[in-house]
LOBATOR-639258 format. One record per residue: residue number from 0; x, y, z of N, C-alpha, C in turn; residue in one letter. Coordinates in pm, whole numbers. Layout:
// residues N
 num    n_u    n_v    n_w   ca_u   ca_v   ca_w    c_u    c_v    c_w residuo
 NUM      X      Y      Z      X      Y      Z      X      Y      Z       A
...
***
This chain:
// residues 377
 num    n_u    n_v    n_w   ca_u   ca_v   ca_w    c_u    c_v    c_w residuo
   0  -7374   8400   3346  -7273   8413   3242  -7180   8527   3280       M
   1  -7047   8489   3286  -6947   8588   3325  -6918   8681   3212       L
   2  -6896   8807   3247  -6859   8904   3144  -6712   8898   3110       G
   3  -6668   8932   2985  -6528   8932   2945  -6458   9060   2994       R
   4  -6329   9038   3042  -6247   9152   3082  -6162   9194   2965       T
   5  -6167   9316   2930  -6091   9364   2815  -5944   9389   2852       S
   6  -5851   9346   2769  -5706   9365   2791  -5661   9483   2708       I
   7  -5594   9583   2773  -5552   9702   2698  -5460   9664   2584       P
   8  -5473   9723   2473  -5391   9696   2355  -5265   9783   2358       S
   9  -5148   9725   2316  -5023   9801   2310  -5027   9907   2201       L
  10  -5133   9898   2117  -5146  10001   2015  -5193  10132   2076       R
  11  -5248  10121   2197  -5293  10242   2265  -5169  10319   2314       D
  12  -5157  10449   2282  -5036  10526   2321  -5012  10526   2470       P
  13  -5116  10541   2550  -5099  10547   2696  -5046  10413   2749       R
  14  -5101  10303   2701  -5056  10171   2745  -4911  10147   2703       T
  15  -4875  10189   2583  -4739  10170   2535  -4638  10246   2621       R
  16  -4675  10367   2664  -4583  10445   2751  -4562  10375   2884       R
  17  -4671  10319   2940  -4660  10249   3070  -4568  10127   3058       I
  18  -4581  10052   2949  -4500   9933   2930  -4352   9967   2914       A
  19  -4325  10073   2838  -4184  10113   2818  -4122  10158   2950       I
  20  -4198  10236   3030  -4147  10283   3161  -4117  10166   3253       T
  21  -4208  10067   3257  -4187   9950   3343  -4063   9873   3301       A
  22  -4042   9861   3170  -3923   9790   3121  -3794   9860   3161       G
  23  -3795   9993   3153  -3676  10069   3192  -3646  10050   3340       I
  24  -3750  10051   3424  -3731  10033   3569  -3670   9896   3600       L
  25  -3717   9792   3529  -3663   9658   3552  -3514   9653   3517       V
  26  -3477   9715   3404  -3337   9716   3363  -3249   9789   3465       V
  27  -3299   9905   3516  -3222   9982   3614  -3202   9902   3742       V
  28  -3309   9837   3790  -3299   9758   3914  -3196   9648   3900       V
  29  -3201   9575   3787  -3105   9468   3765  -2961   9522   3754       W
  30  -2944   9635   3690  -2809   9694   3677  -2751   9730   3813       A
  31  -2835   9792   3898  -2789   9829   4032  -2752   9705   4112       V
  32  -2835   9601   4103  -2809   9478   4179  -2679   9412   4135       A
  33  -2658   9403   4004  -2535   9342   3954  -2412   9422   3991       L
  34  -2422   9555   3986  -2308   9640   4024  -2272   9621   4171       T
  35  -2372   9612   4258  -2348   9592   4402  -2275   9460   4427       Y
  36  -2322   9353   4359  -2257   9223   4378  -2112   9227   4331       V
  37  -2090   9293   4216  -1953   9301   4163  -1861   9379   4256       A
  38  -1911   9493   4306  -1828   9575   4396  -1800   9502   4525       L
  39  -1898   9430   4577  -1879   9357   4702  -1772   9248   4686       R
  40  -1776   9180   4572  -1674   9079   4545  -1536   9139   4531       G
  41  -1525   9257   4468  -1397   9324   4453  -1341   9366   4587       T
  42  -1427   9418   4675  -1384   9461   4807  -1329   9343   4887       T
  43  -1400   9230   4881  -1352   9112   4954  -1216   9067   4901       R
  44  -1199   9069   4769  -1072   9028   4711   -960   9121   4753       S
  45   -988   9253   4755   -886   9349   4795   -846   9329   4940       T
  46   -943   9307   5029   -911   9289   5170   -825   9166   5192       R
  47   -843   9065   5113   -768   8942   5135   -622   8955   5094       S
  48   -585   9055   5018   -448   9067   4969   -374   9187   5025       T
  49   -438   9273   5101   -370   9391   5153   -331   9372   5298       T
  50   -241   9457   5346   -200   9453   5485   -314   9496   5576       T
  51   -334   9417   5681   -442   9448   5774   -403   9566   5862       R
  52   -490   9665   5870   -465   9782   5953   -554   9774   6076       T
  53   -493   9789   6191   -568   9775   6316   -654   9897   6342       A
  54   -762   9880   6419   -843   9995   6459   -768  10081   6558       P
  55   -818  10201   6589   -751  10287   6686   -735  10219   6821       P
  56   -632  10260   6893   -609  10202   7025   -722  10236   7120       L
  57   -758  10140   7203   -862  10163   7303   -795  10191   7437       S
  58   -841  10293   7504   -780  10336   7631   -838  10255   7745       A
  59   -783  10137   7769   -828  10056   7881   -706  10010   7961       R
  60   -719   9997   8091   -604   9954   8170   -570   9808   8142       P
  61   -443   9775   8153   -399   9638   8130   -399   9561   8262       A
  62   -478   9455   8273   -477   9377   8397   -351   9292   8407       P
  63   -330   9233   8523   -219   9140   8537   -244   9019   8447       S
  64   -135   8959   8399   -146   8847   8307    -70   8727   8362       H
  65   -125   8608   8341    -52   8487   8373     48   8452   8264       D
  66     17   8494   8141    103   8466   8028    199   8584   8008       D
  67    330   8564   8024    423   8677   8014    457   8717   7871       P
  68    407   8643   7770    440   8677   7632    366   8803   7590       H
  69    441   8904   7550    378   9032   7514    474   9117   7434       A
  70    416   9216   7366    492   9324   7304    473   9448   7389       L
  71    578   9529   7399    573   9647   7484    615   9770   7403       W
  72    534   9873   7408    565  10000   7342    577  10107   7450       L
  73    681  10189   7440    711  10285   7546    715  10427   7492       F
  74    646  10517   7562    646  10658   7530    597  10732   7653       G
  75    504  10828   7634    444  10893   7750    355  10797   7828       F
  76    316  10687   7766    245  10579   7832    313  10449   7790       D
  77    294  10343   7868    345  10211   7833    229  10126   7785       T
  78    241  10069   7665    137   9988   7606    179   9843   7602       L
  79     84   9754   7635    107   9611   7627     18   9553   7519       R
  80     79   9477   7424      6   9416   7314     22   9265   7320       L
  81    -84   9194   7283    -80   9050   7269    -30   9017   7129       D
  82     87   8950   7114    139   8923   6979     44   8841   6892       P
  83    -37   8752   6955   -131   8672   6876   -251   8754   6831       A
  84   -285   8858   6908   -398   8946   6875   -352   9090   6898       H
  85   -269   9144   6808   -204   9273   6835   -298   9392   6842       P
  86   -425   9374   6805   -518   9485   6822   -565   9499   6966       T
  87   -537   9400   7049   -573   9406   7191   -462   9480   7265       R
  88   -488   9603   7298   -386   9691   7356   -428   9731   7496       V
  89   -336   9717   7591   -361   9763   7727   -271   9878   7762       G
  90   -325   9977   7832   -248  10094   7875   -211  10077   8022       H
  91    -81  10086   8053    -38  10069   8191    -47  10198   8271       L
  92    -52  10312   8203    -75  10438   8272     49  10503   8328       G
  93    168  10455   8292    291  10521   8337    395  10509   8226       Y
  94    490  10601   8226    598  10601   8127    716  10520   8178       A
  95    791  10462   8085    913  10391   8121   1029  10490   8127       A
  96   1152  10438   8133   1268  10527   8137   1386  10457   8071       F
  97   1476  10539   8016   1600  10488   7962   1584  10395   7843       G
  98   1685  10310   7823   1683  10209   7717   1613  10084   7770       D
  99   1554  10006   7677   1478   9888   7718   1529   9767   7640       V
 100   1515   9649   7702   1551   9523   7635   1462   9414   7692       A
 101   1400   9335   7603   1312   9228   7646   1389   9103   7684       G
 102   1337   9029   7779   1394   8903   7825   1276   8813   7864       A
 103   1298   8682   7886   1187   8595   7926   1118   8645   8052       P
 104    991   8684   8038    911   8725   8153    936   8863   8206       G
 105   1023   8941   8141   1055   9073   8195   1110   9165   8087       R
 106   1100   9295   8114   1167   9397   8033   1266   9469   8123       V
 107   1390   9481   8077   1493   9551   8153   1494   9697   8109       I
 108   1498   9789   8207   1503   9933   8179   1628   9991   8245       L
 109   1702  10072   8169   1827  10126   8221   1853  10263   8162       Y
 110   1863  10363   8250   1900  10499   8210   2047  10517   8245       D
 111   2133  10508   8144   2276  10512   8170   2324  10647   8219       A
 112   2248  10754   8191   2289  10888   8236   2277  10902   8387       T
 113   2167  10853   8443   2143  10866   8587   2177  10738   8664       T
 114   2193  10626   8592   2216  10498   8658   2089  10430   8706       G
 115   1973  10487   8677   1848  10425   8722   1824  10294   8649       R
 116   1788  10191   8725   1768  10056   8672   1636  10000   8725       F
 117   1566   9928   8639   1441   9868   8681   1407   9748   8596       G
 118   1313   9668   8645   1264   9550   8574   1112   9557   8570       V
 119   1056   9550   8448    912   9546   8431    869   9401   8428       L
 120    795   9358   8531    747   9220   8540    633   9199   8442       D
 121    647   9104   8349    549   9084   8244    420   9021   8294       A
 122    419   8965   8415    297   8905   8469    216   9005   8550       E
 123    284   9091   8625    212   9187   8710    201   9325   8648       T
 124    276   9350   8539    281   9482   8475    336   9591   8566       N
 125    415   9552   8664    473   9648   8757    625   9649   8745       R
 126    684   9766   8774    829   9779   8773    883   9739   8909       I
 127    974   9641   8911   1036   9594   9035   1188   9614   9023       V
 128   1259   9584   9130   1405   9601   9132   1444   9741   9085       D
 129   1372   9841   9137   1396   9980   9098   1511  10034   9182       N
 130   1629  10046   9122   1748  10083   9197   1834  10178   9114       T
 131   1945  10221   9171   2040  10308   9102   2176  10240   9099       T
 132   2236  10237   8980   2365  10173   8959   2466  10281   8922       I
 133   2583  10274   8982   2684  10376   8953   2727  10375   8807       G
 134   2711  10490   8741   2754  10503   8601   2813  10642   8582       S
 135   2899  10655   8481   2960  10786   8457   3000  10798   8310       R
 136   2977  10915   8254   3025  10952   8120   2982  10855   8010       D
 137   2865  10793   8026   2817  10699   7923   2756  10778   7808       V
 138   2797  10747   7687   2744  10814   7568   2613  10747   7529       D
 139   2501  10816   7548   2371  10758   7521   2336  10758   7372       R
 140   2422  10816   7290   2397  10812   7146   2435  10677   7086       D
 141   2502  10593   7162   2535  10459   7114   2438  10360   7177       V
 142   2422  10244   7114   2334  10141   7166   2375  10007   7105       R
 143   2343   9897   7176   2269   9886   7301   2359   9906   7423       P
 144   2296   9957   7529   2367   9983   7654   2336   9879   7760       L
 145   2247   9784   7729   2217   9677   7823   2190   9549   7745       L
 146   2222   9435   7808   2206   9305   7744   2165   9203   7847       A
 147   2038   9157   7848   1997   9050   7938   2060   8917   7896       P
 148   2098   8836   7994   2151   8703   7968   2125   8616   8090       L
 149   2032   8523   8078   1999   8435   8189   1942   8514   8306       G
 150   2000   8495   8423   1950   8564   8543   2028   8691   8573       D
 151   2089   8750   8469   2166   8873   8488   2143   8968   8371       A
 152   2181   9094   8393   2180   9195   8287   2317   9260   8286       A
 153   2375   9273   8167   2503   9339   8151   2479   9482   8105       W
 154   2541   9579   8173   2515   9721   8151   2645   9794   8122       L
 155   2639   9892   8033   2753   9982   8010   2746  10088   8119       V
 156   2846  10091   8206   2845  10185   8319   2952  10292   8307       T
 157   3041  10280   8210   3144  10382   8185   3207  10349   8051       A
 158   3276  10445   7989   3345  10414   7864   3446  10301   7885       P
 159   3427  10191   7810   3519  10078   7824   3493   9992   7945       G
 160   3378  10007   8014   3347   9925   8132   3205   9873   8123       S
 161   3186   9745   8156   3053   9685   8162   3035   9620   8299       I
 162   2911   9622   8348   2880   9573   8483   2773   9466   8476       T
 163   2794   9359   8552   2695   9252   8563   2602   9281   8681       R
 164   2471   9287   8653   2371   9308   8757   2288   9181   8770       H
 165   2293   9119   8888   2219   8995   8912   2072   9025   8933       A
 166   1985   8964   8852   1841   8991   8862   1778   8918   8980       L
 167   1839   8809   9025   1782   8735   9137   1805   8806   9269       T
 168   1926   8860   9288   1957   8927   9414   1939   9078   9406       S
 169   1932   9133   9284   1918   9278   9269   2044   9354   9301       G
 170   2161   9290   9283   2287   9356   9315   2380   9353   9195       S
 171   2464   9456   9186   2566   9462   9081   2693   9401   9137       S
 172   2726   9280   9089   2830   9204   9157   2964   9197   9083       D
 173   2971   9254   8962   3098   9243   8891   3107   9352   8785       R
 174   3221   9423   8779   3248   9522   8675   3377   9483   8604       T
 175   3370   9483   8470   3486   9446   8389   3534   9571   8316       V
 176   3659   9611   8341   3722   9721   8268   3797   9661   8151       A
 177   3758   9700   8031   3816   9642   7910   3948   9710   7878       L
 178   4055   9634   7863   4186   9696   7836   4189   9754   7694       P
 179   4228   9880   7684   4240   9944   7554   4371   9897   7489       V
 180   4364   9848   7366   4489   9807   7299   4590   9922   7297       P
 181   4709   9898   7341   4810  10004   7355   4874  10028   7219       V
 182   4805  10106   7134   4863  10145   7005   4917  10286   7013       A
 183   4875  10358   7116   4918  10496   7133   4904  10529   7281       D
 184   4995  10608   7332   4992  10639   7475   4866  10713   7516       A
 185   4807  10787   7421   4686  10863   7455   4557  10795   7417       G
 186   4559  10666   7386   4438  10595   7345   4339  10588   7461       A
 187   4210  10612   7429   4107  10606   7534   3976  10553   7475       R
 188   3900  10485   7559   3771  10431   7519   3664  10540   7528       A
 189   3573  10541   7432   3460  10635   7437   3329  10555   7428       V
 190   3257  10563   7316   3129  10492   7306   3146  10342   7322       G
 191   3059  10281   7405   3068  10138   7434   2929  10074   7419       T
 192   2924   9957   7355   2800   9883   7335   2816   9744   7393       R
 193   2703   9681   7431   2708   9548   7489   2594   9464   7433       V
 194   2623   9336   7409   2523   9239   7363   2562   9103   7418       A
 195   2467   9010   7425   2497   8880   7485   2408   8772   7424       A
 196   2465   8652   7410   2391   8535   7362   2469   8411   7400       A
 197   2396   8303   7429   2461   8179   7467   2540   8196   7595       G
 198   2670   8176   7589   2756   8194   7706   2856   8307   7686       S
 199   2827   8396   7589   2923   8500   7555   2861   8639   7570       T
 200   2937   8729   7630   2902   8871   7637   2997   8945   7544       V
 201   2939   9029   7457   3017   9107   7362   3018   9253   7403       W
 202   3136   9314   7401   3149   9458   7421   3219   9515   7299       A
 203   3159   9616   7237   3216   9680   7119   3245   9825   7156       V
 204   3372   9865   7149   3417   9992   7203   3480  10077   7094       V
 205   3439  10204   7089   3508  10302   7005   3632  10350   7082       D
 206   3748  10338   7020   3873  10379   7082   3930  10496   7002       V
 207   3958  10605   7070   4018  10723   7007   4163  10733   7052       V
 208   4252  10755   6955   4393  10768   6989   4434  10914   6974       V
 209   4551  10948   7026   4594  11088   7034   4605  11153   6897       A
 210   4638  11077   6795   4655  11134   6662   4523  11167   6595       A
 211   4410  11142   6664   4279  11171   6608   4219  11055   6533       G
 212   4292  10944   6521   4237  10827   6455   4142  10754   6548       R
 213   4057  10671   6489   3961  10595   6568   3966  10448   6527       R
 214   3948  10362   6624   3943  10218   6598   3828  10159   6678       D
 215   3751  10069   6617   3645   9999   6688   3698   9862   6726       V
 216   3690   9829   6855   3744   9704   6906   3630   9621   6964       V
 217   3623   9493   6924   3521   9400   6973   3585   9303   7072       A
 218   3523   9290   7190   3571   9199   7294   3465   9090   7316       Y
 219   3507   8964   7322   3418   8853   7358   3458   8804   7497       A
 220   3362   8803   7590   3388   8761   7727   3309   8635   7758       L
 221   3368   8545   7833   3297   8429   7885   3204   8476   7997       D
 222   3073   8451   7982   2976   8504   8079   2994   8444   8217       A
 223   3049   8325   8227   3065   8263   8358   3186   8312   8435       G
 224   3296   8335   8364   3421   8375   8430   3454   8523   8410       T
 225   3382   8592   8321   3410   8731   8282   3549   8746   8222       E
 226   3607   8637   8174   3739   8641   8112   3726   8677   7965       R
 227   3814   8766   7917   3812   8805   7776   3869   8691   7693       I
 228   3787   8641   7601   3826   8528   7517   3891   8576   7387       V
 229   3833   8681   7327   3882   8729   7197   3877   8881   7195       T
 230   3979   8943   7135   3982   9087   7110   4008   9109   6962       T
 231   3919   9182   6895   3932   9202   6751   3925   9351   6717       R
 232   4019   9398   6636   4015   9535   6585   3936   9534   6454       S
 233   3836   9623   6444   3749   9628   6326   3776   9750   6240       L
 234   3867   9837   6279   3898   9955   6200   3805  10071   6231       G
 235   3815  10174   6151   3737  10297   6171   3602  10281   6100       D
 236   3502  10228   6170   3369  10206   6114   3266  10278   6201       V
 237   3152  10310   6140   3044  10382   6208   2940  10279   6255       D
 238   2951  10235   6381   2866  10127   6432   2727  10182   6468       V
 239   2623  10106   6429   2485  10140   6463   2439  10059   6583       V
 240   2461   9927   6579   2420   9841   6689   2498   9712   6681       T
 241   2480   9625   6780   2546   9495   6785   2440   9390   6813       V
 242   2439   9282   6736   2346   9170   6755   2428   9047   6790       V
 243   2402   8988   6906   2475   8870   6950   2402   8744   6908       A
 244   2479   8646   6860   2429   8514   6824   2518   8410   6891       L
 245   2471   8288   6904   2559   8185   6959   2686   8170   6875       P
 246   2801   8192   6937   2928   8173   6868   2979   8290   6788       G
 247   2900   8397   6773   2945   8511   6693   2861   8634   6727       R
 248   2908   8747   6678   2833   8872   6691   2829   8940   6556       A
 249   2720   9010   6528   2707   9089   6406   2717   9235   6445       A
 250   2824   9301   6404   2843   9444   6429   2784   9518   6310       V
 251   2671   9584   6334   2596   9651   6228   2647   9794   6215       V
 252   2699   9827   6098   2740   9964   6071   2632  10030   5986       T
 253   2653  10152   5943   2550  10223   5866   2519  10154   5735       R
 254   2617  10092   5670   2594  10039   5536   2641   9896   5514       N
 255   2692   9830   5617   2725   9689   5603   2734   9626   5741       H
 256   2759   9496   5745   2764   9421   5870   2896   9345   5877       V
 257   2959   9345   5995   3081   9269   6018   3048   9155   6114       I
 258   3064   9032   6068   3038   8914   6151   3169   8875   6220       V
 259   3167   8875   6354   3287   8850   6434   3268   8718   6509       V
 260   3343   8612   6475   3332   8486   6548   3400   8494   6685       P
 261   3354   8410   6778   3421   8401   6908   3560   8341   6890       V
 262   3571   8240   6805   3699   8173   6784   3802   8269   6728       S
 263   3918   8274   6792   4026   8362   6746   4089   8311   6617       A
 264   4059   8187   6579   4117   8130   6458   4037   8162   6332       N
 265   3918   8221   6349   3832   8252   6234   3826   8403   6219       V
 266   3865   8456   6104   3866   8603   6088   3725   8659   6073       P
 267   3705   8787   6104   3576   8853   6079   3545   8857   5931       P
 268   3416   8861   5899   3371   8866   5760   3277   8983   5744       T
 269   3299   9064   5641   3214   9181   5615   3117   9149   5503       A
 270   2991   9188   5521   2891   9171   5417   2911   9276   5309       S
 271   2857   9252   5188   2860   9358   5087   2775   9476   5133       P
 272   2805   9593   5084   2732   9713   5125   2586   9708   5084       G
 273   2502   9776   5157   2361   9787   5123   2333   9929   5076       V
 274   2234   9948   4987   2214  10080   4927   2149  10183   5018       P
 275   2094  10140   5132   2028  10234   5223   2088  10218   5362       V
 276   2070  10320   5445   2129  10318   5579   2055  10222   5670       A
 277   2131  10151   5754   2074  10055   5848   2045  10122   5982       L
 278   1937  10076   6047   1897  10133   6176   1910  10036   6292       H
 279   1879   9907   6268   1873   9814   6380   1881   9671   6325       D
 280   1895   9576   6417   1898   9435   6378   1856   9348   6493       G
 281   1814   9223   6461   1771   9128   6564   1807   8988   6516       V
 282   1842   8901   6611   1874   8763   6577   1750   8676   6582       G
 283   1726   8596   6476   1611   8506   6468   1658   8374   6406       V
 284   1646   8265   6481   1681   8132   6430   1822   8128   6371       D
 285   1918   8191   6439   2056   8187   6394   2092   8284   6284       G
 286   1994   8362   6235   2021   8462   6132   2000   8601   6192       A
 287   2039   8703   6116   2020   8842   6159   1929   8910   6059       V
 288   1826   8978   6111   1737   9058   6027   1769   9205   6051       W
 289   1786   9278   5942   1830   9417   5947   1718   9510   5901       L
 290   1695   9616   5976   1596   9718   5941   1668   9838   5883       L
 291   1623   9883   5764   1694   9992   5698   1608  10118   5686       D
 292   1669  10219   5624   1610  10352   5613   1483  10355   5530       D
 293   1464  10256   5443   1347  10252   5355   1237  10163   5409       A
 294   1238  10136   5541   1138  10050   5605   1136   9912   5541       A
 295   1254   9854   5522   1269   9720   5468   1343   9632   5569       Q
 296   1315   9502   5566   1388   9405   5646   1465   9312   5553       L
 297   1592   9289   5587   1679   9206   5505   1743   9099   5593       T
 298   1742   8975   5546   1801   8864   5621   1949   8850   5587       R
 299   2031   8842   5692   2174   8820   5677   2208   8680   5724       L
 300   2275   8603   5640   2326   8472   5680   2463   8493   5745       D
 301   2473   8474   5877   2601   8506   5944   2714   8411   5906       P
 302   2682   8293   5858   2789   8199   5822   2864   8246   5698       A
 303   2792   8312   5606   2855   8356   5481   2856   8508   5467       T
 304   2790   8579   5559   2780   8726   5555   2714   8773   5427       A
 305   2619   8694   5376   2546   8733   5255   2407   8783   5291       T
 306   2357   8874   5208   2227   8938   5232   2124   8886   5132       L
 307   2003   8861   5181   1892   8824   5093   1828   8950   5036       A
 308   1725   8930   4955   1656   9044   4895   1574   9115   5003       R
 309   1576   9249   5010   1499   9322   5111   1349   9300   5094       P
 310   1277   9297   5206   1132   9284   5206   1072   9412   5262       I
 311    989   9484   5187    934   9611   5238    829   9589   5344       P
 312    826   9678   5441    723   9682   5544    625   9794   5512       L
 313    499   9780   5554    407   9893   5537    446  10007   5630       P
 314    452  10126   5578    489  10242   5659    418  10365   5605       A
 315    380  10453   5694    312  10575   5652    410  10685   5616       S
 316    537  10667   5650    636  10771   5620    769  10705   5588       A
 317    828  10743   5479    962  10697   5443   1043  10821   5401       R
 318   1170  10831   5439   1244  10732   5518   1203  10732   5665       P
 319   1231  10622   5733   1196  10613   5874   1304  10681   5957       V
 320   1270  10717   6080   1361  10789   6167   1467  10700   6229       G
 321   1566  10765   6288   1680  10693   6346   1640  10609   6467       A
 322   1527  10639   6530   1484  10563   6647   1411  10435   6614       G
 323   1402  10396   6488   1328  10275   6449   1398  10151   6505       S
 324   1317  10054   6548   1368   9934   6613   1299   9810   6560       R
 325   1364   9694   6577   1304   9566   6539   1332   9464   6649       V
 326   1227   9385   6685   1239   9277   6782   1169   9155   6724       V
 327   1176   9042   6794   1116   8919   6744   1040   8848   6855       A
 328    925   8789   6817    853   8695   6903    840   8567   6822       T
 329    919   8466   6856    922   8346   6774    976   8379   6636       G
 330    898   8344   6533    941   8372   6395    878   8499   6340       S
 331    810   8575   6425    748   8701   6380    837   8818   6417       T
 332    866   8902   6318    944   9022   6341    850   9140   6358       L
 333    880   9225   6455    800   9344   6482    891   9465   6470       W
 334    852   9559   6386    933   9679   6364    857   9802   6409       A
 335    922   9884   6491    869  10015   6527    931  10115   6431       L
 336    848  10168   6342    894  10262   6239    863  10403   6285       L
 337    963  10472   6334    942  10608   6381    951  10706   6264       T
 338    890  10821   6281    883  10919   6174   1017  10984   6147       G
 339   1031  11044   6029   1153  11118   5997   1163  11245   6081       P
 340   1270  11322   6070   1288  11441   6155   1169  11537   6154       P
 341   1099  11549   6043    985  11640   6038    862  11588   6111       G
 342    861  11456   6143    748  11395   6214    801  11311   6330       Q
 343    863  11372   6429    934  11295   6532    843  11210   6620       P
 344    714  11245   6631    627  11171   6721    539  11070   6649       F
 345    552  11062   6516    469  10968   6442    538  10832   6437       H
 346    462  10725   6461    522  10591   6461    419  10490   6413       A
 347    470  10383   6351    389  10272   6301    452  10142   6351       V
 348    368  10050   6400    415   9916   6436    376   9822   6323       L
 349    474   9750   6267    448   9660   6155    512   9525   6182       A
 350    455   9419   6120    506   9285   6144    541   9216   6014       S
 351    630   9115   6026    673   9035   5912    697   8893   5960       L
 352    646   8795   5886    672   8655   5917    808   8617   5859       D
 353    900   8576   5945   1036   8548   5900   1044   8426   5810       A
 354    948   8333   5822    951   8212   5740    895   8237   5600       H
 355    779   8303   5594    714   8324   5465    755   8455   5398       S
 356    810   8549   5476    842   8681   5422    720   8766   5396       G
 357    607   8729   5456    482   8801   5432    463   8911   5536       R
 358    440   9032   5488    410   9144   5575    259   9153   5590       S
 359    208   9146   5715     64   9128   5729     -3   9219   5831       A
 360     69   9309   5893      5   9387   5999     69   9524   6008       F
 361    -14   9625   6029     36   9761   6051    -58   9832   6145       A
 362     -3   9898   6245    -81   9969   6346    -26  10110   6362       L
 363   -104  10210   6324    -63  10348   6345    -78  10386   6491       G
 364     27  10443   6550     28  10476   6692     -4  10625   6711       L
 365    -80  10659   6814   -116  10800   6835      6  10888   6856       P
 366     11  10999   6786    125  11090   6797    143  11142   6938       D
 367     32  11161   7011     42  11224   7143    106  11130   7246       D
 368    123  11001   7213    192  10909   7305    343  10912   7284       L
 369    390  10963   7172    533  10974   7142    604  10840   7166       A
 370    552  10733   7106    611  10601   7122    749  10598   7057       I
 371    852  10558   7136    989  10566   7086   1072  10444   7121       A
 372   1014  10341   7183   1091  10223   7221   1001  10101   7212       A
 373   1064   9985   7188    992   9861   7163   1069   9747   7229       L
 374    995   9652   7290   1057   9534   7349    958   9418   7339       A
 375   1010   9296   7352    926   9176   7349    966   9085   7463       A
 376    866   9025   7527    892   8927   7633    832   8794   7594       T
***
């Protein structure tokens, strides 16, 4: 015969204390578990809606590539990024020089002060065609000073003069001296910019006359014959850069854009003013995207000279510095946002999808690299 096991009664004070303690522990465990699940869900939701920030750059050498499509950042070192996977960064281990401009399969480098010219091959990661081109009195405070077009690069080699450098032969085979409109006997060309698209090379020249007045003159040249097709006076405006499109050019000033058609029968059109200062522009699918002082990108319709609503980019410092640049790979815009005067070496690389208007990527660049130039191949 089995003996009975006695069950402690809850009327017993000691048993009652044990039961209450166990109940409290169960409640605490469940509360902690539910809080963890809730926080984990919130974190996932937040990550899905915020801009992705890349991890720190890894210091690894960049091997040669069969695919020439890349983003290039230039400072004390040259960095190569894969546009499809921008966190994959390769260090080339050498600094570039002068102004840079991307072209299919290559980056053109040109120091207008010394005349040094080079081509960075996007497949081998090496600088080729390293030569010196005669230049004099070029104002490096204006830009752009070089414009790739097909198998040639057009360079500003003197005030009011542009030179064609053949990339296939490595020789400078043609220099065009732009005639200054004779409005005054003492008129002279000073700052000169160059851009190219389709079959047209554009030169935009600051002209100073003896009376102290200034006029900006835009020249359209046929790239095949180097013949001047159109000459347009734009008045006394403060030009920031020039963006060439098929059939027209967008002359970007500090606070508005002047669209200049190649056809002499169509007058230039000025966009309405923008509330912040403009830094740079790039042509994408027949439109112009403008980068402004508040780290925003705005689409300009060149046919009507109208501006869309600005789209903000992620940036660690606003306003951005004067060296900020924007380039395009397909429909993706890439902006190099340099720091303001108090932070000259700080820079952020950010991207924007031109079709959706979605800003989705930001990469903080090491200050010690002093990244100050951007190009795309």
